[in-house]
Structures are given as C-alpha cells and as structure tokens.
N, C-alpha and C positions, 0 to 999 in steps of 0.2 A: 504493500500500500504506500509506504514512504517513497519507494522508487517511482511509483506511478505519479505521485504528487510532484516529485522532483522534475520528472520529464515534462509534466503539464506546465509547471512554472517556467521552465526553460523555454518551452514553446511559446508561452505568452509574452515573455521578454523579447524573443526573436521577432514576433509579430509587431510589437510596438516599435522596435528598432527599424523594421522595414518601412513602416508607415511614416516615421520621422524622416527617413532617407528620401522617400518619394515627395514629401512636402518641401524638402530643401532643393529639389531639382529645378523647379521653375525659377528660383532666385538665381541659381548658377547660370541657367540659360539666359536669363535677363541681363546678367552681367556681360555675357558674351555678345549679346545683341547690342548692348550699349557701346561696347568696345568697337564693334564693326561700324556702328553708326558714327562714332567719332572719326573714323577713317573715310567717311563718305566724301567725295570730291567737293561737294558744295560746302560741307563743314570745314574742309581744309582751306577752301578759298576764302572763307570768312575769318580764318585764323591769321592774326597780324604777323605771325612769324613767317608766313608764306610770302609776304611781300619782299622778303629778302632774296627770293629766288629769281633767276632770269626766266622770263616766260616767252613762249613762242608766239610770234605775231606775224601778220601779213599787211602789206600795203598795196593798193591797186590804183591805177590812174590811167586816163586816156589823154594823149596829146596828138591831135590830128588823127592819123590812121594807126598810130602806135599805141598798143596797150602795154603798160609797164606793170610787172608784178614783182614784189620784193618779199622774200621769206627770211626772217631773222629772229634772233632771240634778244629780248629787251631786258637789260639789267637795270637795277634801281640805284639811285645815288646813295640813299641811306645815310646822308650826312658825311659821306667820305669826300676826301679831296680827289676829284676825278682827273683833271688834266694836269700832268706833271706829277701825279700821284698814282692812282690806280691805272691810269692810261699814261704811260711814259711818253715824253716828247721824243721825236726822232726815230721811233720804232714802228714797224708795220703792225697795224691793228686791224683785227677782224671787223671792227666797227659794229660790235654786237657782243655775243657770247656763244660759247659752244661751237657749233659748226659755222663755216664761212657763210656770211650773208650772201644770199643768191638773188641776183637781179636778172629778170628775163624781159627781153624786148621782143614783141611779136613781129615787128617789122624793122627794117634797117634804120639806123639813126646816124647823125653826124655830130661830132664833138670837136670844136675848134678846127674844122675843116677836114677832120679824119672820119672816114666812113666806117661804121661798125655794123657788121651783119647781124640779122636777127638770131638770137641765141641766149643761153644763160651764162652769166659771168659771176665770178666772186667779186664782191665790192670791198676793197681794202682802203684804208687811209693811213697816212703818216702824219699824225698831229704835230704841229709846231706851236710855239708861243705866238708867232705873228702870221705864219702861213701854213697851210695844210697841203699835202699831196693826196689827191684822190686817184685810186687805181681800179681799173677793170681788168680782171685776170681770167684766163681761160679755165683754170681749174677751180670750179665752184664747189666741187664735191670733196671737201677736206675739213679736218677738224682745226678750228681756230686758224692760225697761220703756220701750222706745223710743217706743211708741205709747200709753203709759198716759194715760188720760183720766179724771179723777176723776168726771166726769159719768156715766160708765158703771159706777160702783161700785154694787153691790147692797147691800152692808153694810160698815160699819166697826165694829170692836170693839176696845176698849182692854183689854189684858191685862197682868198682871204676870209677868215671866219667872222661871223657876226658875234659880238661879245656884249656882255652886260645885259643879256635878255632876262625876262622873268624865269624863275627856276622851273626846270622841266625835270620832274623826279625820275621818270623812266625814259631811256633812249627811245626815240621815235623817228620813223621814216615816213615821208609823205611825198606824193608826186603832185607838182603844182604847174599850172599854166602861167607862164611869165610873160605872155604876149608876144607879138611878132612871130607867131607860129612856133614858138619855142616852149619847152617844158624844162622842169628842173627836178632832180631828186634831192630832197632836203633831209638832212639828219640834224636832229636837235636833242641835246642832252645837257643837263645841268644849266649853265647860263650861256652856252655857246651853240652855234649852228653853222653848218656849211652846206653848200649847194653845188650840184653838178648840173650845169646847163647843157641841154641837147636839143636837137630839132630833127623831125622826121626827114628821111632822105626823099628828095623830090623826084 
C-alpha cells in the first residue's frame, strides 16, 4: 500500500511539472518573436544607429536625348571632418563608399570637346583644397578604388568646387539641366559641391 501511494504521489508531481512547463512555453516563444521583430528592416531603419551606415542610392536624369543613371553608396558626415580628413586631399576617391560609383549614359555625350560613347563608367574624383579632378574610368565594376588604373581613364576634368554651402549630411548625386543644351552631374556633401558638365552628342 505504501508503495502504491509513493508511485501515485510521484505521478502527481510529474503531472504538475509538465503543466508548468507547457505554461512557460508561450512566454519563451514570445521572446523569440520579439527578438525577430527587433531585426525587422523597418525597425532597423528607425534605429538612429543605422544612420551611421552608407546606404545604396540611385540618381536619374534626362538631358536632351541622354538618360543618365548613377548607382552609388551614400555615406553620412556624422560630425566628422570630411575633406582633408576622412577624404584625403590629392588621392583618388570613389566619391561614395563600397563599390565604385557607376554612371551610365544611354547615348553619346561630349565633355570639353571629347566625345564619350554610351556606356557605364566608374566616377572617381581627386579632391583638392582649391580644385578637384573628376575622372570617368572604364572599369566601373570594382571595389572602392582598389583596382583603379589611370590607363583606363576616359577623361579627366579639372573643376573648381563650390564651398561654404549649407550642410549636406549625406553625399548626394543629382543630374541637372544647366541650359544651352547642357547637363551636369553634381555631387554635394558636407559644405562642398562639384559638377561635371556635359552635353549630348549632336
């Protein structure tokens, strides 16, 4: 009889333990669900820490019969010294982040009397304190300027930057109509901007 009561008691305790375990499962699953929810892209986008990352962007524009598209990564200033600091003077810069900035012209263009066929090009610059060099290079499919080869340059143009502009937190490309049948690719970041003027081939 004692053995029977002992077995019965142990069975009762085991039953209670199983019920408690089942009651705890939903809370554990809820924690996992909340963790996954925290990693949702919309939640991440709302997190201020993500403003530190370079983000992929595109710019598109039409000048005459030429459609220009630009694919690039846009870094943020985040209070840093950009020119002469993060971006050294006198060095080839991808003018963005990660992969080389890709500029595609749907039709032929002309820059300073040089005709450039329709194609995709890497857009590099060499920032300076007073003047910049803007470069179109054939090898657009590269990481940063790791494989940059000046022998593959299609054109180099010296330009004077605009300075003292209102602060632009993220690097931004745009395509503008500057009149007289000409367009310009404009890059603006921090308090400076540079433009590459072109016109469709007639």
